[in-house]
C-alpha positions as CSV (number, residue, x, y, z in Angstrom):
1,M,0.0,-0.4,0.2
2,R,1.2,3.5,-0.5
3,R,0.1,6.4,0.5
4,R,-1.9,9.2,-0.4
5,T,-0.4,12.7,0.1
6,S,-3.6,14.4,-0.3
7,R,-7.1,13.9,2.5
8,K,-7.3,11.1,4.1
9,P,-9.9,9.1,3.4
10,D,-12.2,8.3,5.8
11,A,-14.3,5.1,6.6
12,T,-17.0,6.7,5.2
13,E,-15.2,6.5,1.4
14,A,-14.3,3.2,2.3
15,L,-17.7,1.7,2.2
16,A,-18.5,3.6,-0.3
17,L,-15.8,1.9,-2.5
18,L,-16.5,-1.3,-1.2
19,G,-20.4,-0.4,-2.2
20,A,-19.5,0.4,-5.6
21,A,-16.9,-3.2,-6.3
22,G,-19.7,-5.3,-4.5
23,A,-16.9,-6.2,-1.4
24,T,-16.8,-6.9,1.6
25,L,-14.4,-6.0,4.7
26,A,-13.7,-7.6,8.0
27,T,-11.1,-6.7,10.7
28,A,-8.4,-8.3,13.0
29,E,-7.2,-5.4,15.5
30,S,-4.6,-5.7,18.3
31,L,-2.6,-2.1,18.7
32,T,-6.4,-0.5,17.7
33,G,-8.2,-2.8,20.1
34,G,-11.8,-2.5,18.7
35,R,-11.2,1.2,17.0
36,L,-10.6,0.6,13.6
37,A,-14.2,-1.2,13.7
38,A,-16.0,1.5,16.1
39,T,-14.9,4.3,13.0
40,V,-16.1,1.5,10.6
41,T,-19.7,1.0,11.8
42,A,-20.0,4.6,12.9
43,V,-20.5,5.0,9.3
44,P,-25.0,4.8,9.0
45,G,-25.3,1.4,6.5
46,A,-21.5,-0.6,7.3
47,S,-23.8,-2.9,7.5
48,V,-23.8,-3.6,4.0
49,S,-19.9,-4.0,3.5
50,Y,-18.8,-4.7,6.6
51,V,-18.9,-8.2,8.1
52,G,-17.0,-8.1,11.1
53,G,-14.7,-8.7,12.8
54,F,-11.5,-10.1,15.6
55,I,-9.7,-7.8,18.6
56,T,-6.7,-10.3,19.6
57,Y,-5.1,-8.3,21.3
58,A,-3.3,-11.4,23.0
59,T,-0.7,-13.2,21.2
60,A,-2.4,-16.3,22.0
61,L,-6.0,-15.3,20.6
62,K,-3.6,-14.5,17.2
63,E,-2.8,-17.7,16.5
64,S,-6.0,-19.2,17.2
65,L,-8.7,-17.2,16.0
66,L,-6.2,-15.9,12.6
67,G,-4.1,-18.7,12.3
68,V,-1.3,-16.6,13.2
69,P,1.8,-19.4,12.5
70,R,3.9,-20.0,15.4
71,A,7.0,-19.1,13.3
72,V,6.1,-15.6,12.3
73,V,5.5,-15.1,15.9
74,E,8.5,-16.3,17.6
75,Q,11.7,-15.5,13.9
76,Y,10.0,-11.7,13.2
77,G,7.3,-11.1,16.5
78,V,3.8,-9.9,16.7
79,V,4.5,-6.1,16.1
80,S,5.8,-7.0,12.3
81,G,4.6,-6.7,8.6
82,E,4.7,-10.5,8.3
83,C,2.1,-10.7,11.4
84,A,0.5,-7.8,10.4
85,Q,0.0,-10.0,7.0
86,A,-1.0,-13.1,8.5
87,M,-3.5,-10.9,10.6
88,A,-5.4,-10.0,7.6
89,A,-5.0,-13.1,5.8
90,G,-6.7,-15.1,8.4
91,C,-9.3,-12.9,9.0
92,R,-10.1,-12.7,5.9
93,D,-10.5,-16.6,5.3
94,A,-12.2,-16.6,8.7
95,T,-14.8,-14.1,7.3
96,G,-14.5,-14.6,4.0
97,A,-14.8,-11.5,3.7
98,T,-13.6,-10.1,-0.4
99,Y,-11.0,-7.6,1.7
100,A,-9.5,-8.2,5.8
101,L,-7.5,-5.1,7.4
102,A,-5.1,-6.1,10.2
103,T,-3.4,-3.5,12.9
104,T,-0.4,-4.8,15.0
105,G,2.0,-2.1,16.7
106,V,3.8,-0.1,19.5
107,A,0.5,2.4,20.9
108,G,2.8,3.1,24.1
109,P,3.7,3.9,26.8
110,D,7.0,1.0,26.7
111,S,8.6,-0.1,23.7
112,Q,7.8,-3.6,22.8
113,E,9.7,-6.6,21.0
114,G,12.5,-3.3,21.3
115,K,10.6,-1.8,18.5
116,P,9.8,2.2,20.1
117,V,6.5,4.0,20.4
118,G,4.7,4.8,17.3
119,T,6.1,1.5,15.5
120,V,2.5,0.3,13.9
121,F,1.8,-2.3,11.2
122,V,-1.1,-2.8,8.6
123,G,-2.5,-6.0,6.7
124,L,-3.9,-5.8,4.3
125,A,-6.0,-9.1,2.7
126,G,-7.9,-9.5,-0.7
127,P,-9.3,-11.0,-3.8
128,D,-5.3,-11.0,-5.4
129,G,-2.7,-11.2,-2.2
130,V,-1.7,-9.6,1.2
131,T,0.3,-6.9,1.8
132,A,1.5,-4.6,4.8
133,L,2.6,-1.1,5.4
134,S,5.4,-0.1,7.6
135,L,3.8,3.2,9.6
136,E,6.2,5.3,12.4
137,L,3.8,7.5,14.4
138,A,4.0,10.0,16.9
139,G,1.4,10.8,19.3
140,D,0.4,9.5,22.7
141,R,-1.4,6.0,23.0
142,H,-5.0,7.6,21.4
143,Q,-3.5,9.6,18.5
144,I,-1.6,6.8,17.3
145,Q,-4.0,3.8,17.7
146,D,-6.7,7.2,15.8
147,R,-4.1,7.8,12.9
148,A,-3.6,3.7,13.0
149,C,-7.0,3.5,11.6
150,R,-6.8,6.6,9.6
151,E,-3.7,5.0,7.3
152,A,-5.7,1.5,7.6
153,L,-9.3,2.6,5.7
154,S,-6.9,5.7,3.3
155,G,-4.6,1.9,2.2
156,L,-8.0,0.3,1.9
157,C,-9.6,2.8,-0.5
158,E,-6.4,3.4,-2.4
159,T,-6.6,-0.4,-3.4
160,L,-9.7,-0.1,-4.3
161,S,-9.9,3.1,-6.6
162,R,-7.1,1.7,-8.4
163,S,-9.5,-1.0,-9.2
164,G,-12.2,1.3,-10.4
165,G,-14.5,-0.7,-8.9
166,E,-13.0,-3.8,-10.1
167,Q,-11.0,-6.1,-8.0
168,P,-7.2,-4.7,-8.3
169,P,-4.2,-6.4,-7.7
170,L,-1.9,-5.8,-4.5
171,G,1.3,-4.9,-3.7
C-alpha cells in the first residue's frame, strides 16, 4: 500500500468504494483494540459491506483465532509486517470477506519487542494477495491508534480506487 499525499479518506469513503465494488470488509485488530471496527460501524449503512472482526490483543488469540503461525511470531514477533499480513489473511479466511484489514504495533507507553512506541503495521488481504504497510507514528497512545485507523482505511481506499470498481492487484 502506498500513502496518499492529499486528504486521508475516511470510513464513509471506504464503505462507498466497497459498495461500488460489491465487496465486503472484515477487521483484525491488536494495536487499535476495536477502534477500527468502531470507526467503520459508526457510518450509517456499514452493514452492507462490513461483516465483522476480531480483537486479538493477546498473541495466543492471534494464533488460535486468526491462524497466525507460531513460526511467524517466533521469527518476526507480533509487531511486524509479517504478523500484520498473517492476521489480515487469517481474518479474510475466517470471515469470507473480500478484504481484511489488520493492525498491530506499539501504542505505548513502553516499547515492545525492542520496537519503539509508534511502530505500526497495517495488513491488507484481498482477492489478489496480501500486503503490509509499515508506519512510524508520533503522538500519545490515543493519537497513534487513531492514526493507524486512518492509515488502514486510506490504504484500503487506495487499493479500491486503483481498481475502478474491479478487483485490484495488491502490492
